[in-house]
C-alpha positions as CSV (number, residue, x, y, z in Angstrom):
1,X,14.3,129.9,81.5
2,X,14.7,132.5,78.9
3,X,10.8,132.7,78.6
4,X,10.9,133.4,82.2
5,X,13.3,136.3,81.8
6,X,11.2,137.8,78.9
7,X,8.1,137.7,81.1
8,X,9.9,139.4,84.0
9,X,11.1,142.0,81.6
10,X,7.9,142.5,80.0
11,X,5.4,142.4,83.1
12,X,7.4,142.6,86.3
13,X,10.0,145.1,85.6
14,X,7.3,147.8,84.6
15,X,5.3,146.8,87.6
16,X,8.2,147.5,90.0
17,X,8.8,150.8,88.3
18,X,5.3,152.0,88.9
19,X,5.7,151.2,92.8
20,X,8.4,154.1,92.9
21,X,10.6,152.4,95.7
22,X,7.7,151.1,97.7
23,X,7.4,147.2,97.3
24,X,3.9,145.7,97.6
25,X,4.0,141.9,98.0
26,X,0.5,141.3,96.6
27,X,1.2,142.4,93.2
28,X,4.3,140.3,93.0
29,X,2.6,137.1,93.8
30,X,1.6,136.3,90.4
31,X,5.4,137.0,88.9
32,X,6.7,134.6,91.8
33,X,4.2,131.9,90.7
34,X,5.2,132.2,87.1
35,X,8.9,131.9,88.1
36,X,8.4,128.8,90.1
37,X,6.3,127.1,87.3
38,X,9.0,128.1,84.8
39,X,11.9,126.8,86.8
40,X,9.9,123.5,87.5
41,X,9.0,123.0,83.8
42,X,12.6,123.8,82.8
43,X,14.0,121.3,85.1
44,X,11.6,118.6,83.9
45,X,12.2,119.4,80.2
46,X,16.1,119.4,80.9
47,X,15.7,116.0,82.6
48,X,13.7,114.6,80.0
49,X,16.2,115.8,77.3
50,X,19.2,114.3,79.1
51,X,17.6,111.2,79.7
52,X,16.4,110.8,76.1
53,X,20.0,111.5,75.0
54,X,21.3,108.9,77.2
55,X,18.9,106.3,76.0
56,X,19.5,107.1,72.3
57,X,23.3,106.9,73.0
58,X,23.5,110.7,72.2
59,X,25.5,113.6,73.4
60,X,24.8,113.1,77.2
61,X,25.3,109.6,76.9
62,X,28.8,110.0,75.6
63,X,29.6,112.5,78.4
64,X,28.6,110.1,80.9
65,X,30.8,107.4,79.4
66,X,33.8,109.9,79.6
67,X,32.9,110.4,83.2
68,X,32.6,106.9,84.1
69,X,36.1,106.0,82.3
70,X,37.7,109.0,84.0
71,X,36.4,108.0,87.3
72,X,37.7,104.4,87.0
73,X,41.1,105.5,85.8
74,X,41.4,107.7,88.7
75,X,40.4,105.5,91.4
76,X,42.7,102.5,89.9
77,X,45.6,105.4,89.9
78,X,46.1,105.1,86.2
79,X,47.7,108.6,86.4
80,X,50.9,110.1,85.3
81,X,52.3,112.0,87.8
82,X,54.8,114.8,87.8
83,X,56.6,115.8,91.0
84,X,57.0,119.6,91.8
85,X,60.3,121.3,91.3
86,X,60.2,122.8,94.8
87,X,58.7,121.9,98.2
88,X,55.8,124.6,97.9
89,X,54.7,123.2,94.5
90,X,51.9,120.9,93.8
91,X,52.1,117.6,92.2
92,X,50.5,117.5,88.9
93,X,48.7,114.6,87.5
94,X,47.3,113.7,84.0
95,X,45.7,110.9,82.5
96,X,47.4,108.5,80.1
97,X,46.4,108.7,76.5
98,X,42.9,106.8,76.0
99,X,40.7,107.2,73.0
100,X,37.0,106.8,72.9
101,X,34.8,106.3,69.7
102,X,31.2,106.0,69.8
103,X,29.4,104.2,67.0
104,X,25.8,103.2,66.1
105,X,26.0,99.7,67.5
106,X,29.4,99.7,69.3
107,X,31.7,101.7,71.5
108,X,35.4,101.4,71.0
109,X,38.1,102.3,73.7
110,X,41.6,102.4,72.7
111,X,44.4,102.4,75.1
112,X,48.3,103.2,74.3
113,X,50.5,100.4,75.7
114,X,54.3,100.0,76.0
115,X,54.2,102.2,79.0
116,X,54.1,101.5,82.8
117,X,50.2,100.6,82.5
118,X,50.9,97.9,79.6
119,X,49.8,94.9,81.6
120,X,46.8,96.6,83.0
121,X,45.7,98.1,79.9
122,X,45.9,94.7,78.1
123,X,43.5,93.4,80.6
124,X,40.8,96.2,80.5
125,X,38.1,94.2,78.4
126,X,36.6,92.7,81.5
127,X,36.4,96.1,83.5
128,X,34.9,97.9,80.6
129,X,32.2,95.1,80.1
130,X,31.4,95.5,84.0
131,X,31.4,99.4,83.8
132,X,29.2,99.7,80.8
133,X,27.3,96.5,81.1
134,X,28.3,95.8,77.6
135,X,29.7,92.8,75.6
136,X,33.2,92.7,74.3
137,X,33.0,91.5,70.9
138,X,36.4,92.3,69.4
139,X,39.9,93.2,70.4
140,X,42.1,94.9,67.9
141,X,46.0,95.3,68.2
142,X,48.1,97.6,66.3
143,X,51.6,98.8,67.4
144,X,51.5,100.5,70.6
145,X,47.8,100.3,71.0
146,X,45.0,98.0,71.9
147,X,41.3,98.6,71.1
148,X,38.3,97.1,72.8
149,X,35.0,97.0,70.9
150,X,31.8,96.7,73.0
151,X,28.3,95.9,71.7
152,X,26.0,98.4,73.3
153,X,22.2,98.8,73.5
154,X,21.4,95.1,72.7
155,X,17.6,95.1,73.4
156,X,17.0,97.7,70.5
157,X,18.3,94.9,68.2
158,X,15.6,92.3,69.1
159,X,13.5,91.2,66.1
160,X,10.0,90.0,66.0
161,X,9.5,86.3,65.6
162,X,7.7,86.8,62.3
163,X,10.8,88.8,60.8
164,X,13.3,86.0,61.7
165,X,14.7,85.0,58.2
166,X,16.7,81.9,57.1
167,X,18.8,82.2,53.7
168,X,21.7,80.1,52.4
169,X,22.2,78.2,55.6
170,X,22.2,81.3,57.7
171,X,19.4,82.4,60.3
172,X,19.2,85.8,61.8
173,X,18.2,85.5,65.4
174,X,18.9,89.3,66.4
175,X,20.1,92.3,64.5
176,X,23.8,91.7,63.9
177,X,23.4,88.1,65.2
178,X,23.4,85.6,62.7
179,X,24.0,81.9,63.0
180,X,25.6,80.1,60.1
181,X,24.5,76.5,60.8
182,X,26.2,75.2,57.7
183,X,29.7,76.3,58.8
184,X,29.1,76.3,62.4
185,X,26.8,73.4,62.8
186,X,24.7,72.2,65.6
187,X,23.3,74.2,68.6
188,X,23.2,73.8,72.5
189,X,20.4,75.7,74.3
190,X,20.6,75.9,78.2
191,X,18.4,77.6,80.7
192,X,15.9,76.7,83.5
193,X,12.2,77.0,83.7
194,X,10.6,80.4,82.7
195,X,13.6,81.6,80.8
196,X,12.1,81.5,77.3
197,X,13.6,78.4,76.2
198,X,10.4,76.6,74.9
199,X,9.2,79.5,72.8
200,X,12.7,80.0,71.3
201,X,12.5,76.3,70.4
202,X,9.2,77.0,68.8
203,X,10.6,79.9,66.8
204,X,13.5,77.6,65.4
205,X,10.8,74.9,64.5
206,X,8.7,77.6,62.6
207,X,11.5,79.1,60.7
208,X,13.7,76.1,59.9
209,X,10.6,74.1,59.0
210,X,10.2,76.4,56.0
211,X,13.6,75.1,54.5
212,X,13.8,71.7,55.7
213,X,12.3,68.9,58.0
214,X,12.2,69.2,61.7
215,X,12.1,66.1,64.0
216,X,11.2,66.8,67.6
217,X,12.1,64.8,70.7
218,X,10.3,65.6,74.1
219,X,11.2,63.0,76.7
220,X,9.1,65.0,79.4
221,X,6.1,64.8,77.2
222,X,5.3,68.4,77.7
223,X,4.6,71.2,75.3
224,X,6.8,70.0,72.3
225,X,5.2,66.6,72.2
226,X,1.8,68.4,71.4
227,X,3.2,69.0,68.1
228,X,2.3,65.5,67.1
229,X,-1.4,66.5,67.0
230,X,-0.5,68.6,63.6
231,X,-0.5,66.7,60.4
232,X,2.7,68.3,59.3
233,X,4.5,66.8,62.2
234,X,3.1,63.2,61.7
235,X,5.7,60.7,62.4
236,X,8.2,63.4,63.3
237,X,7.6,63.7,67.2
238,X,9.1,61.3,69.7
239,X,8.5,61.0,73.4
240,X,9.0,57.8,74.7
241,X,12.7,57.0,75.4
242,X,13.0,54.1,73.0
243,X,11.6,56.2,70.2
244,X,13.9,58.8,70.8
245,X,16.8,56.5,70.7
246,X,15.3,55.0,67.4
247,X,14.8,58.7,66.1
248,X,18.6,59.3,66.6
249,X,19.8,56.1,65.0
250,X,17.6,57.0,62.0
251,X,19.3,60.3,61.9
252,X,22.6,58.7,61.5
253,X,21.3,56.4,58.9
254,X,19.8,59.3,57.0
255,X,23.2,60.9,57.1
256,X,24.8,58.0,55.5
257,X,22.3,57.8,52.9
258,X,22.7,61.4,51.9
259,X,26.5,61.1,51.7
260,X,26.0,58.1,49.4
261,X,23.4,60.1,47.3
262,X,25.9,63.0,47.0
263,X,28.9,60.6,46.5
264,X,27.2,58.9,43.2
265,X,25.3,61.8,42.1
266,X,25.9,62.5,38.3
267,X,27.0,66.0,39.2
268,X,29.2,65.2,42.1
269,X,31.7,67.9,42.9
270,X,34.2,67.6,45.6
271,X,33.6,70.0,48.7
272,X,30.0,70.7,47.8
273,X,27.3,70.3,50.5
274,X,23.8,69.2,50.6
275,X,22.4,72.4,49.0
276,X,24.5,71.9,45.9
277,X,22.5,68.7,45.2
278,X,19.2,70.4,46.1
279,X,18.4,68.2,49.3
280,X,16.5,70.1,52.0
281,X,18.2,70.0,55.5
282,X,17.2,67.8,58.4
283,X,17.0,69.2,61.9
284,X,16.7,67.0,65.0
285,X,15.6,68.9,68.3
286,X,15.9,67.1,71.4
287,X,14.5,68.9,74.4
288,X,15.4,68.2,77.9
289,X,18.4,66.1,77.1
290,X,19.1,65.6,80.8
291,X,15.9,64.1,81.6
292,X,16.4,61.8,78.5
293,X,19.7,60.4,79.3
294,X,19.0,60.0,83.0
295,X,16.2,57.3,82.0
296,X,18.8,55.3,80.2
297,X,20.8,52.4,81.6
298,X,24.5,53.0,81.8
299,X,25.3,50.5,78.8
300,X,22.4,52.1,76.8
301,X,23.8,55.7,77.4
302,X,27.2,54.5,76.1
303,X,25.5,53.0,73.0
304,X,23.7,56.3,72.5
305,X,26.9,58.5,72.6
306,X,28.5,56.1,70.2
307,X,25.7,56.4,67.9
308,X,25.1,60.3,67.7
309,X,29.1,60.8,67.5
310,X,29.2,60.6,63.8
311,X,26.2,63.2,63.8
312,X,28.2,66.0,65.3
313,X,31.4,65.1,63.9
314,X,30.6,64.8,60.2
315,X,26.7,65.4,59.4
316,X,27.1,69.0,58.5
317,X,28.1,68.7,55.1
318,X,25.2,66.1,54.4
319,X,22.8,68.7,55.9
320,X,21.8,67.0,59.1
321,X,21.8,69.2,62.1
322,X,21.3,68.5,65.9
323,X,19.8,71.0,68.4
324,X,20.0,69.8,72.1
325,X,18.2,71.6,75.0
326,X,18.9,71.1,78.6
327,X,18.8,73.0,81.9
328,X,22.4,72.2,82.7
329,X,25.3,71.4,80.4
330,X,27.7,69.6,82.9
331,X,29.5,66.6,81.8
332,X,27.2,64.5,84.0
333,X,24.5,65.5,81.6
334,X,26.1,65.5,78.2
335,X,29.4,64.4,77.4
336,X,32.2,67.0,76.8
337,X,32.8,65.5,73.2
338,X,29.3,66.0,72.0
339,X,28.9,69.4,73.8
340,X,32.0,71.0,72.4
341,X,30.9,70.1,69.0
342,X,27.5,71.8,69.3
343,X,29.1,75.1,67.9
344,X,26.3,77.5,68.5
345,X,25.5,78.0,72.2
346,X,22.7,79.9,73.7
347,X,21.7,80.4,77.4
348,X,18.2,81.7,78.1
349,X,17.2,83.0,81.6
350,X,19.1,83.3,84.9
351,X,22.1,80.8,85.2
352,X,24.7,80.4,87.9
353,X,28.4,81.2,87.3
354,X,28.8,77.5,86.9
355,X,25.9,77.3,84.4
356,X,27.6,79.9,82.2
357,X,31.0,78.1,82.5
358,X,29.4,74.9,81.4
359,X,27.6,76.4,78.6
360,X,30.4,78.6,77.1
361,X,33.5,76.9,78.3
362,X,36.8,77.6,80.2
363,X,37.9,80.1,77.7
364,X,35.1,82.3,78.9
365,X,35.7,82.0,82.7
366,X,36.7,85.6,83.0
367,X,33.9,87.1,81.0
368,X,31.2,88.7,83.4
369,X,27.9,87.3,82.9
370,X,24.9,89.3,84.3
371,X,21.4,87.9,85.0
372,X,18.2,90.0,84.4
373,X,15.5,87.8,85.9
374,X,12.6,90.0,84.7
375,X,13.7,89.8,81.1
376,X,12.1,86.9,79.5
377,X,13.9,85.4,76.6
378,X,17.1,87.2,77.6
379,X,20.5,85.5,77.8
380,X,23.7,85.2,75.9
381,X,24.7,83.5,72.7
382,X,27.9,82.4,70.8
383,X,27.2,81.7,67.5
384,X,30.5,79.8,66.9
385,X,33.2,82.4,67.1
386,X,33.9,81.8,70.8
387,X,32.7,85.2,72.0
388,X,29.5,85.0,74.0
389,X,27.3,88.1,73.9
390,X,24.2,89.4,75.3
391,X,21.1,88.1,73.4
392,X,17.4,88.7,73.2
393,X,15.4,85.8,71.6
394,X,13.0,86.8,68.8
395,X,10.0,88.7,70.4
396,X,6.6,86.7,70.4
397,X,3.4,88.8,71.2
398,X,1.7,87.5,74.2
399,X,-1.5,87.1,71.8
400,X,0.4,85.2,69.4
401,X,-1.3,81.7,69.0
402,X,1.2,78.9,67.9
403,X,-1.6,76.4,67.6
404,X,-3.0,78.3,64.8
405,X,0.4,79.0,63.1
406,X,1.3,75.3,63.2
407,X,-2.1,74.4,61.8
408,X,-1.6,76.6,58.8
409,X,2.2,75.8,58.4
410,X,3.0,74.4,55.1
411,X,4.4,71.0,54.7
412,X,8.1,70.8,55.4
413,X,10.2,69.9,52.3
414,X,11.8,66.5,52.4
415,X,13.4,64.4,49.7
416,X,10.9,61.6,49.9
417,X,12.3,59.7,47.0
418,X,16.0,59.9,48.3
419,X,16.3,55.9,48.3
420,X,14.6,55.8,44.8
421,X,16.6,58.3,43.4
422,X,19.7,57.2,44.9
423,X,22.2,56.4,42.1
424,X,23.9,53.3,42.1
425,X,27.7,52.8,41.5
426,X,28.5,51.8,38.0
427,X,29.3,48.1,37.5
428,X,32.8,47.0,37.5
429,X,34.0,45.2,34.5
430,X,33.8,41.5,34.4
431,X,37.2,39.7,34.2
432,X,37.6,36.7,32.2
433,X,38.0,33.6,34.0
434,X,39.7,30.3,32.9
435,X,37.2,27.2,33.0
436,X,38.1,24.3,35.2
437,X,39.1,22.4,32.1
438,X,41.4,25.0,30.9
439,X,43.2,25.5,34.2
440,X,43.6,21.6,34.4
441,X,44.8,21.5,30.9
442,X,47.1,24.4,31.5
443,X,48.8,23.1,34.7
444,X,49.1,19.6,33.2
445,X,51.8,21.0,30.6
446,X,54.8,20.1,32.8
447,X,57.2,21.0,29.8
448,X,56.5,24.7,30.1
449,X,58.8,27.0,32.1
450,X,57.2,29.5,34.6
451,X,57.7,32.3,32.3
452,X,56.0,30.6,29.6
453,X,53.2,29.5,31.8
454,X,52.7,33.4,33.0
455,X,52.6,34.4,29.3
456,X,50.0,31.8,28.4
457,X,47.8,32.5,31.3
458,X,47.8,36.4,30.4
459,X,46.7,35.3,27.0
460,X,43.7,33.4,28.2
461,X,42.4,36.2,30.5
462,X,42.8,38.7,28.0
463,X,45.7,40.8,29.3
464,X,47.7,40.5,26.2
């Protein structure tokens, strides 16, 4: 707009002066055209700047958040009203004290409590999530104040599949989202067809296979069962129901062997886990759990749950981890005792309200979950802290070829000589025993008292 003003001062103003009061429309056509072009370009540039600022969470984004919060407070009558002193005066209104702090990854909203809005302000977490389409990740309480921290701009934190790292029992699934599978063991993955579940499992297999051995069970005999065609997965893929049951039994046996190995290791230390003993972890991935258990008779299903219960309850320290994938996580599909001990929970694709409730539990029944059907690989994750947040699975390029990747993948580390190296417990010292003749001779001495017999017996077995 400044440039338009300069143009008119340098070009239009002298032109008008030369007309000496007689306006001629034809010479003014060009200045008018320049004015229209200038205003249009100015509006376009302003719109782009404002839009870019909002996308980058800049100045205009903050102003927009101020307006949204102010509008909500006003509509909900969160107002402090002051009555006029006389009839002619107007009622004055002002907002209660609310503080907003913008960060790089999070926004913080602080409300002063202990006033007439106390109860309503304590419940502001859910409205803030719905207003800003963000995830509540933390609630802080200090005297007279409550602060809600919201995670914003989640999609920008998505990482590329090739950049996913695993180190010291932790795998980074998204910027700021880290699953500590050693402390918060086992994973539950839910989601329907087309939500990106299979590619997420591919990612887990590829990444976890660098530090340990991955066993794969695919009861539907679909994409994951094709892994058996690759040499590194030889003997590690099960598709038949009986083979899957046998694989899970072997997982329990493996857990027991690893515990035995640690217990009788020469450097055994209380409280140390498998990594201290330099044992690679073992991962067991079961896809389509619902299809698997539905093919089992009732008695076999009960036996199965009895078999795998020790895995989810105590396999963590031994380095044996379970990853279960299913479309729905209801108790008719997976027992609550197993489901609740799968600490990391992931949903991908669109789920119903009941689907989210079954995945993340009753504690999150008030959390607003949003579906974005067009966003493949998008969902929610609870890494074990009880707070689900928006999640984007590692990005995989459309041209990426997993077949070539698994062909070139290095053999997965595994302690093959576990049984050979397994230390045996030290032999117990042999106790000296009386021969039959000595015992007969001893008890034939009727003249000895009981005390004398005990002393003599102790001498013979070496206690004295």
